[in-house]
C-alpha positions in Angstrom: -164.7 -62.8 -45.0 -165.0 -60.0 -47.5 -166.4 -60.6 -51.0 -163.8 -58.4 -52.6 -160.1 -59.2 -52.5 -157.3 -57.0 -54.0 -154.3 -58.7 -55.4 -150.9 -56.9 -55.7 -148.0 -58.8 -57.3 -144.7 -57.3 -56.2 -141.0 -57.9 -57.2 -138.3 -55.8 -55.6 -140.6 -53.0 -54.7 -139.3 -51.9 -51.3 -138.8 -48.3 -52.5 -142.3 -47.7 -53.7 -144.8 -50.2 -52.5 -145.6 -48.2 -49.4 -147.2 -45.5 -51.5 -149.4 -48.1 -53.2 -150.4 -49.5 -49.8 -151.2 -46.1 -48.5 -153.5 -45.5 -51.5 -155.3 -48.7 -50.7 -155.5 -47.8 -47.1 -157.1 -44.5 -48.2 -160.0 -46.2 -50.0 -163.4 -44.9 -49.1 -164.7 -48.5 -49.2 -162.3 -50.6 -47.2 -164.4 -53.7 -47.1 -161.8 -55.8 -48.9 -158.9 -58.1 -48.1 -155.5 -57.2 -49.6 -153.1 -60.0 -50.6 -149.6 -58.9 -51.6 -147.7 -61.6 -53.6 -144.0 -61.3 -53.1 -142.6 -62.6 -56.3 -139.4 -64.0 -54.7 -137.9 -60.5 -54.2 -134.3 -60.1 -53.4 -134.8 -56.8 -51.5 -136.9 -55.9 -48.4 -140.3 -55.9 -50.1 -141.7 -58.5 -47.7 -140.4 -56.7 -44.7 -141.9 -53.4 -45.9 -145.3 -55.0 -46.4 -145.1 -56.7 -43.0 -144.3 -53.5 -41.2 -147.1 -51.7 -43.0 -149.6 -54.4 -42.0 -148.4 -54.3 -38.4 -149.1 -50.5 -38.2 -152.4 -50.7 -40.1 -154.3 -53.3 -38.2 -157.6 -51.9 -39.4 -156.9 -53.4 -42.8 -157.0 -57.1 -43.7 -153.6 -57.7 -45.3 -152.0 -61.0 -46.2 -148.5 -61.6 -47.6 -147.8 -64.7 -49.6 -144.8 -65.7 -51.8 -144.6 -67.0 -55.4 -141.1 -68.3 -56.3 -141.8 -68.5 -60.1 -140.8 -65.1 -61.6 -143.5 -63.3 -63.6 -146.4 -61.0 -63.2 -148.6 -63.7 -64.7 -147.5 -66.3 -62.2 -147.6 -64.0 -59.2 -151.0 -62.6 -60.1 -152.4 -66.1 -60.7 -151.1 -67.3 -57.3 -152.7 -64.3 -55.6 -156.1 -64.7 -57.3 -156.3 -68.4 -56.6 -155.3 -67.8 -53.0 -158.1 -65.3 -52.7 -160.6 -67.6 -54.3 -159.6 -70.5 -52.0 -160.1 -68.1 -49.1 -163.6 -67.3 -50.1 -163.3 -64.3 -52.5 -166.2 -63.8 -54.9 -164.7 -60.7 -56.6 -161.0 -60.0 -57.2 -159.4 -56.7 -58.2 -155.8 -56.4 -59.3 -153.4 -53.5 -59.3 -149.6 -53.3 -59.3 -147.1 -52.3 -56.7 -146.1 -49.1 -58.5 -149.6 -47.9 -59.0 -152.0 -45.6 -57.1 -155.6 -46.5 -57.2 -158.0 -43.5 -56.8 -159.7 -43.2 -53.4 -163.0 -44.5 -54.9 -161.4 -47.4 -56.7 -162.8 -50.3 -54.7 -166.2 -48.6 -54.4 -166.5 -48.2 -58.1 -165.2 -51.7 -58.8 -168.0 -53.1 -56.7 -170.5 -50.8 -58.4 -169.4 -52.2 -61.8 -169.9 -55.7 -60.5 -173.3 -54.8 -59.2 -174.2 -53.5 -62.6 -173.8 -57.1 -64.0 -170.2 -57.1 -65.3 -168.1 -60.1 -64.5 -164.8 -58.7 -65.9 -164.1 -55.0 -65.3 -161.6 -52.9 -67.2 -160.6 -49.6 -65.6 -158.8 -46.5 -66.9 -155.0 -46.2 -66.6 -153.7 -42.7 -66.1 -149.9 -41.8 -65.9 -148.7 -40.7 -62.4 -147.7 -37.1 -62.0 -145.3 -37.5 -59.1 -142.3 -39.2 -60.7 -140.5 -36.3 -62.4 -141.6 -37.2 -66.0 -142.4 -34.3 -68.3 -146.0 -33.3 -68.9 -145.5 -33.8 -72.7 -144.2 -37.3 -72.2 -147.2 -38.2 -69.9 -149.5 -36.8 -72.5 -148.0 -38.8 -75.3 -148.4 -42.0 -73.2 -152.0 -41.2 -72.4 -152.8 -40.6 -76.0 -151.0 -43.8 -77.0 -153.1 -45.7 -74.5 -156.3 -44.5 -76.2 -154.9 -45.3 -79.7 -153.9 -48.8 -78.5 -157.3 -49.3 -77.0 -158.9 -48.5 -80.4 -156.4 -50.5 -82.4 -156.8 -53.5 -80.2 -160.4 -54.0 -81.5 -159.0 -54.5 -85.0 -155.6 -56.2 -84.5 -155.5 -59.7 -86.0 -154.4 -61.3 -82.8 -157.7 -60.2 -81.2 -159.8 -61.6 -84.0 -161.4 -65.1 -83.7 -164.8 -66.3 -84.7 -165.2 -67.9 -81.3 -165.2 -64.5 -79.6 -168.6 -63.5 -78.3 -167.9 -59.7 -78.0 -165.4 -57.0 -79.0 -161.9 -56.7 -77.6 -161.6 -54.3 -74.6 -158.1 -53.3 -73.6 -157.8 -54.2 -69.9 -154.6 -53.1 -68.1 -153.4 -55.7 -65.5 -152.9 -52.9 -63.0 -156.6 -51.8 -63.1 -158.9 -54.7 -63.7 -161.3 -56.9 -61.7 -163.0 -60.2 -62.3 -165.4 -62.5 -60.5 -164.0 -65.7 -59.0 -166.2 -68.0 -61.1 -165.3 -66.3 -64.4 -161.6 -66.4 -63.5 -161.6 -70.1 -63.0 -163.8 -70.7 -66.1 -161.4 -68.7 -68.2 -158.3 -70.5 -66.9 -156.8 -67.5 -65.1 -153.7 -65.5 -65.9 -151.2 -67.5 -67.9 -148.3 -68.2 -65.5 -145.7 -66.3 -67.6 -143.1 -63.7 -67.1 -143.7 -60.1 -68.3 -141.0 -60.6 -71.0 -143.0 -63.5 -72.5 -146.6 -62.4 -72.8 -149.1 -59.7 -71.8 -151.0 -61.8 -69.4 -153.9 -59.3 -69.1 -154.7 -59.5 -72.8 -154.5 -63.3 -72.7 -157.1 -63.4 -69.9 -159.4 -60.9 -71.6 -159.4 -63.0 -74.8 -160.1 -66.2 -72.8 -163.1 -64.4 -71.2 -164.4 -63.3 -74.6 -164.9 -66.9 -75.5 -167.2 -67.3 -72.5 -169.3 -64.2 -72.1 -170.1 -60.6 -73.1 -170.4 -59.6 -69.5 -167.3 -57.4 -69.5 -166.6 -53.8 -70.2 -164.6 -50.6 -69.6 -165.5 -48.2 -66.8 -163.6 -45.0 -67.1 -164.6 -43.9 -63.6 -162.4 -46.7 -62.2 -159.1 -45.0 -62.2 -155.6 -46.1 -61.4 -152.5 -43.9 -61.8 -149.7 -46.0 -63.2 -145.9 -45.6 -62.9 -143.8 -43.8 -65.6 -140.6 -45.4 -64.6 -140.0 -47.1 -67.9 -140.5 -43.8 -69.7 -138.0 -42.3 -67.3 -135.5 -45.1 -68.0 -136.1 -45.8 -71.7 -137.8 -42.7 -73.1 -141.3 -42.6 -74.7 -140.5 -44.2 -78.0 -138.9 -47.3 -76.6 -141.5 -47.6 -73.9 -144.3 -47.6 -76.5 -142.3 -50.2 -78.5 -142.0 -52.4 -75.4 -145.8 -52.4 -74.8 -146.5 -52.9 -78.5 -145.8 -56.7 -78.3 -142.2 -56.2 -76.9 -140.8 -54.7 -80.1 -138.2 -53.1 -77.9 -136.3 -55.7 -75.9 -134.2 -54.1 -73.2 -131.5 -55.8 -71.2 -133.3 -54.9 -68.0 -137.0 -55.2 -67.8 -137.5 -54.8 -64.1 -136.9 -51.1 -63.9 -136.8 -49.8 -60.3 
């Protein structure tokens, strides 16, 4: 069994998940097991993943299902499945993201340095037809949000042992023992709660062995920007101040 497992929650991602799987297949360090959590998709997501696994037998790929809708629920199911299967380290990305070729290698290096929760850098994808200026605004906004997060009231509590570190769910990693000690991702839907922030704040009550590594890069989708525009997308990520009728943009 591998020490590192990669968890990818997926809901109705038949059109784009192959690109994510290809990015994982192109990792320089492929000593990991991949578990894709089909979040009760109504399309052919599971079939696409199954076909990819059948043609990439050099990879260890598992496909499981979580019927409860939500990135928190699906991610928690995937992480706990990995831990039950012997995983010591778990990295997570999303089914619309492209991890850089050295992603898993640098995740392992961060763990080897002593971190138990690893936050990576999220960079907007450049292959989705979104304007350069819009991608730049999003990237600057991510930096501003990272700084603001250290001071926002919701991230302040005398029980916290260290400062807040913004940790995108699509580019993070955690040890199995710390995940279980922190209680894991809340089993929520994306409309309800930012499950990544909740996990980080739970970790902050237990340890200071966490941190940002900018060399751990994942390129994230801009499909919400394309559908909603920059202003509404930023409002959505700012505690869901924008509430669209359709959240699951595809």
